[in-house]
C-alpha positions in Angstrom: 0.0 0.0 0.0 1.1 3.6 -0.5 2.6 5.6 2.3 0.7 8.4 4.2 -0.1 11.7 2.5 1.5 15.0 3.4 -0.1 18.4 3.5 1.6 20.7 0.9 4.6 18.3 0.8 5.2 15.4 -1.5 5.3 12.0 0.3 7.6 9.2 -0.5 6.4 6.2 -2.4 6.7 2.6 -1.1 8.3 -0.2 -3.1 6.5 -0.7 -6.4 4.7 -3.9 -6.9 6.6 -6.3 -9.2 4.3 -8.2 -11.5 5.6 -10.6 -14.0 3.4 -11.7 -16.9 3.0 -13.4 -20.4 1.2 -16.1 -22.6 1.8 -18.4 -25.5 1.1 -18.2 -29.2 1.4 -22.0 -29.3 -1.7 -23.4 -31.0 -3.2 -26.3 -29.0 -6.0 -28.6 -30.1 -8.6 -30.1 -27.8 -8.9 -33.9 -27.2 -12.1 -35.5 -28.4 -13.5 -39.0 -28.5 -12.5 -41.9 -30.7 -14.1 -42.8 -34.0 -14.9 -46.2 -35.5 -13.9 -47.5 -39.0 -16.9 -45.7 -40.6 -15.7 -42.4 -39.1 -18.6 -42.2 -36.6 -18.0 -41.1 -33.1 -17.5 -44.0 -30.6 -19.5 -42.6 -27.8 -19.0 -45.6 -25.6 -15.2 -45.2 -25.9 -15.5 -41.5 -25.3 -17.5 -42.0 -22.1 -14.9 -44.4 -20.7 -11.9 -42.5 -21.9 -9.3 -41.1 -19.5 -10.3 -37.5 -18.5 -8.4 -34.7 -20.2 -7.4 -31.2 -19.4 -7.0 -28.3 -21.7 -3.3 -29.1 -22.3 -0.8 -31.7 -21.5 2.1 -31.0 -19.1 4.4 -30.7 -22.1 2.1 -28.1 -23.7 1.7 -26.2 -20.4 5.5 -26.0 -20.1 5.8 -24.5 -23.6 3.1 -21.9 -22.7 5.0 -20.9 -19.5 8.3 -20.8 -21.4 6.8 -18.5 -24.0 5.2 -16.4 -21.2 8.6 -15.9 -19.6 10.3 -15.0 -22.9 7.7 -12.5 -24.0 7.2 -10.9 -20.6 11.0 -10.4 -20.1 11.2 -8.7 -23.5 8.2 -6.5 -22.8 9.4 -5.5 -19.3 12.8 -4.5 -20.7 11.3 -1.7 -22.7 7.9 -1.5 -21.0 6.2 -2.4 -24.2 2.5 -2.5 -23.2 1.3 -3.6 -26.6 3.6 -6.6 -26.6 2.7 -7.4 -23.0 -1.0 -7.4 -23.8 -0.5 -10.4 -26.2 0.5 -12.6 -23.3 -1.1 -11.2 -20.2 -4.7 -10.4 -19.1 -6.9 -10.2 -16.0 -5.9 -8.6 -12.8 -2.2 -9.3 -13.5 -2.3 -7.1 -16.6 -4.0 -4.3 -14.7 -1.1 -4.3 -12.2 1.5 -4.5 -14.9 0.1 -1.6 -16.8 0.3 0.4 -13.6 3.9 -0.7 -13.2 4.8 0.6 -16.6 2.9 3.9 -15.9 4.7 4.6 -12.6 8.1 3.1 -13.5 9.7 6.6 -13.5 8.9 7.0 -9.8 10.9 3.8 -8.8 14.5 3.7 -7.5 17.2 2.8 -10.0 17.7 -0.5 -8.3 13.9 -1.3 -8.6 14.0 -0.3 -12.3 17.0 -2.5 -12.9 15.5 -5.5 -11.2 12.3 -5.2 -13.1 14.0 -5.1 -16.5 16.1 -8.2 -15.9 15.1 -11.4 -17.7 13.7 -14.1 -15.3 12.7 -17.7 -15.3 10.3 -19.9 -13.4 11.8 -22.8 -11.5 10.6 -25.8 -9.5 7.4 -25.9 -11.5 4.4 -28.1 -10.6 1.5 -28.2 -13.1 -2.1 -28.4 -12.0 -4.3 -29.1 -15.0 -8.0 -29.6 -14.0 -10.0 -32.2 -15.9 -12.6 -30.9 -18.3 -11.6 -27.2 -17.9 -10.1 -24.7 -20.3 -7.5 -23.3 -17.9 -4.5 -24.6 -15.8 -2.4 -23.5 -12.9 1.3 -23.7 -12.1 3.1 -23.5 -8.8 6.6 -22.1 -9.3 9.3 -19.8 -8.0 10.7 -17.0 -10.0 14.5 -16.6 -10.4 15.9 -14.4 -7.7 13.3 -15.3 -5.1 12.5 -18.3 -2.9 8.8 -17.3 -2.6 6.5 -19.7 -4.4 3.7 -18.3 -6.7 0.5 -19.8 -8.0 0.0 -18.8 -11.6 -3.2 -19.3 -13.6 -3.3 -19.4 -17.4 -6.5 -19.1 -19.3 -7.4 -18.2 -22.9 -8.4 -14.7 -23.8 -9.0 -13.7 -27.4 -7.9 -17.2 -28.5 -4.4 -16.8 -26.9 -3.1 -18.3 -23.7 -2.4 -15.6 -21.2 -1.4 -15.3 -17.6 -4.6 -14.2 -15.8 -3.6 -14.4 -12.1 -0.4 -14.6 -10.1 0.0 -14.5 -6.4 3.3 -14.9 -4.5 2.8 -16.5 -1.1 5.1 -16.4 2.0 2.8 -19.0 3.5 3.1 -22.6 2.2 0.8 -23.3 -0.7 -1.2 -26.4 0.4 -1.2 -29.6 -1.5 -3.6 -29.7 -4.5 -5.5 -32.9 -5.2 -4.2 -34.6 -8.4 -5.9 -37.9 -7.9 -8.0 -37.9 -11.1 -5.5 -39.7 -13.3 -2.9 -37.1 -12.4 -5.2 -34.2 -13.1 -6.5 -31.6 -10.7 -10.2 -31.0 -9.9 -11.7 -27.6 -10.5 -14.4 -26.3 -8.1 -17.2 -24.0 -9.3 -16.5 -20.7 -7.6 -20.1 -20.2 -6.5 -20.0 -23.6 -4.6 -20.1 -23.1 -0.8 -17.1 -24.7 0.9 -17.4 -24.5 4.7 -18.9 -21.1 5.6 -18.4 -19.4 2.2 -18.0 -19.9 -1.5 -14.8 -18.8 -3.2 -16.7 -16.0 -4.9 -17.5 -14.6 -1.4 -13.9 -14.3 -0.3 -13.2 -10.9 -1.9 -16.1 -9.1 -0.3 -15.1 -10.6 3.1 -11.4 -9.7 2.7 -12.2 -6.1 1.6 -14.5 -5.6 4.6 -11.4 -5.9 6.8 -10.2 -2.6 5.3 -13.6 -1.0 5.2 -15.1 -1.8 8.6 -12.4 -3.7 10.4 -14.2 -7.0 9.7 -17.5 -6.1 11.4 -19.7 -7.1 8.5 -18.8 -9.6 5.7 -15.3 -9.8 7.1 -16.5 -11.7 10.1 -16.9 -14.7 7.8 -13.1 -15.2 7.3 -10.2 -15.8 9.6 -8.5 -12.8 11.1 -5.4 -14.7 12.1 -3.4 -14.8 8.9 -0.8 -12.2 8.0 -2.8 -10.7 5.1 -5.8 -10.3 7.4 -3.7 -8.8 10.1 -2.2 -6.3 7.6 -5.7 -5.2 6.5 -7.0 -4.9 10.0 -3.8 -2.8 10.9 -4.5 -0.4 8.1 -8.1 0.0 9.3 -7.1 0.5 12.9 -4.4 3.0 12.1 -6.4 5.0 9.5 -6.9 7.9 11.8 -3.5 7.9 13.5 -0.2 9.7 12.6 0.5 13.2 11.6 -2.1 13.3 8.8 -4.9 12.5 11.3 -5.1 16.2 12.4 -5.8 17.3 8.8 -7.7 14.6 7.0 -9.6 11.3 7.4 -8.7 8.1 5.6 -11.2 5.5 4.6 -11.3 2.3 2.5 -14.2 1.1 0.3 -14.6 -2.2 -1.4 -14.6 -2.0 -5.2 -15.5 -4.4 -8.0 -12.3 -5.9 -9.5 -11.4 -4.9 -13.0 -11.6 -8.7 -13.9 -13.9 -10.8 -11.8 -12.9 -14.4 -12.6 -12.1 -16.6 -9.6 -10.2 -19.9 -10.1 -10.6 -22.7 -7.6 -9.0 -26.2 -7.1 -9.7 -29.0 -4.8 -7.1 -29.7 -2.1 -5.8 -33.0 -1.0 -7.6 -32.6 2.4 -10.9 -32.0 0.7 -10.8 -28.2 1.1 -10.4 -25.7 -1.7 -7.6 -23.3 -2.9 -8.9 -20.2 -4.7 -7.2 -17.4 -6.6 -9.5 -14.4 -6.0 -9.6 -11.0 -7.7 -10.1 -8.2 -5.3 -10.0 -4.4 -5.2 -10.6 -1.3 -3.1 -10.3 2.5 -3.0 -8.4 4.5 -0.4 -9.9 7.9 0.1 -8.1 10.7 1.9 -10.3 13.7 2.6 -9.5 17.0 4.3 -11.5 17.7 7.4 -14.3 20.2 7.0 -12.5 22.9 9.0 -9.6 22.9 6.6 -11.5 22.9 3.4 -10.6 26.0 1.3 -7.5 26.7 3.3 -5.4 23.6 2.7 -4.9 21.0 0.1 -3.4 17.5 0.0 -0.3 17.1 -2.0 -0.2 13.7 -3.9 2.9 11.5 -3.7 5.0 10.7 -6.7 3.0 7.6 -7.7 -0.3 9.4 -7.3 1.0 12.4 -9.3 1.6 10.2 -12.3 -2.2 9.9 -12.5 -3.1 13.3 -11.2 -0.5 15.9 -10.0 -3.0 18.4 -8.8 -3.2 19.3 -5.1 -6.7 18.6 -3.9 -9.0 18.3 -1.0 -9.8 14.6 -1.7 -7.4 12.0 -3.0 -8.9 8.7 -4.2 -6.5 5.9 -5.0 -7.7 2.6 -6.7 -5.9 -0.6 -5.8 -6.5 -3.7 -8.0 -5.4 -7.0 -6.4 -5.4 -10.7 -6.2 -5.6 -13.0 -3.1 -4.9 -16.6 -2.5 -7.4 -18.2 -0.1 -7.9 -21.6 1.5 -11.5 -22.8 2.2 -11.7 -25.7 4.6 -14.5 -28.3 4.4 -15.8 -26.7 7.6 -15.1 -23.4 9.2 -13.9 -20.0 8.0 -11.7 -19.4 4.9 -8.2 -17.9 5.3 -6.5 -15.4 2.9 -2.9 -16.6 3.0 -1.4 -14.2 0.4 -2.3 -11.0 -1.5 -0.9 -8.5 -3.9 -2.2 -5.0 -4.8 -1.1 -2.4 -7.3 -2.3 1.2 -7.4 -4.0 1.5 -10.8 -5.5 5.0 -10.6 -5.5 8.2 -8.5 -7.9 11.1 -8.8 
C-alpha cells in the first residue's frame, strides 16, 4: 500500500509492486472422443476415456516458457502492446500500472524489473474438463512460491492471475489420473464460497471485519495487515488534517479460479479491489490541500481536498471443508488516483 499523504509536501512512495506476466502463441488442439472405422463417433469409448485437461504438461511447459520470454522482453522496454499479447486479467491491470509509474521507482527497482527471469521448481495443476490450468513455481531471484493461472483470452493463452505467497501453498489434489479437480467458484465450501472471499477480505479494510469480514479468519498475516490499516487509518501526523477510509470496489476482472485440495478443502485465486480515500476535514476545506505523492502524481499531480486511489489486487485463499476461509497471500497495485 502507499505511504501516508503530506499536506503541501510530496510524500515518499513505497516499493513498487513487481508483477511478471505473459502467454503463449502456441496453437493447441482439444482432445475429443475416438471414431470407428466408418468415421462415426464412438460414444462408448468417449464415455470411458481417461479424463483430459485443456493441455498436457508438455504443452503447459511451452506456454509458460513463452510467457517468460515475451514478458521479459516487454518489461525491458515497458512495451505495453507486446505485454498485452501474453497477459490479461488482474495481473495485466497491475502490470500496466507498473509501466505507468516506472519513472517513480528507484534505479535498483527499475534495474531488477528489467532483468530477464525464469520460473523454476514448477508443478503443473491441470484440471479435468476445464479450459485453464495452474502452475506453482518460484521466479528466479526469489524463494517465494507463486501460484499462476493461465487461461485463454481472445484465442491466446495468457497469464490471468499470479499470487506470490510467503505462507506454504497447500497440496492440491491430483488424484484424477494425475489431473486436478476444479471447483465451481459459486459452490459453498465450509462457511463461504470462493466467490464470497473478496467481499469478506475487503471488509477488513472497510469496517475492520464487522460485516462480511466476520466470515473469514482474522489470524493470517494478510488479514492482520488489512486490520492494521483499518485500525491506524486515523493515526499519525495526517490525522489532524484529514480522514482516511477504504471502500470495497469491483475488481477490473472478476474471474475466480478454484481447485480441490488433497484434504478436501479448496484453494482459490480471488480477484479483489478497493479504493483509499483521503479527505481534508471540514474545518480545513478552502484553506489547505493534500499534495499527492510521486506515484499518485503520475495519474493526477494536482493538489486537492480529496485523493482517491484505486488498488486492484489478487488474493490466495484456502477454504476448509468446515469453518472459515483464510486469505494466505495477497498483492495490490495502485492503478488509478484522482
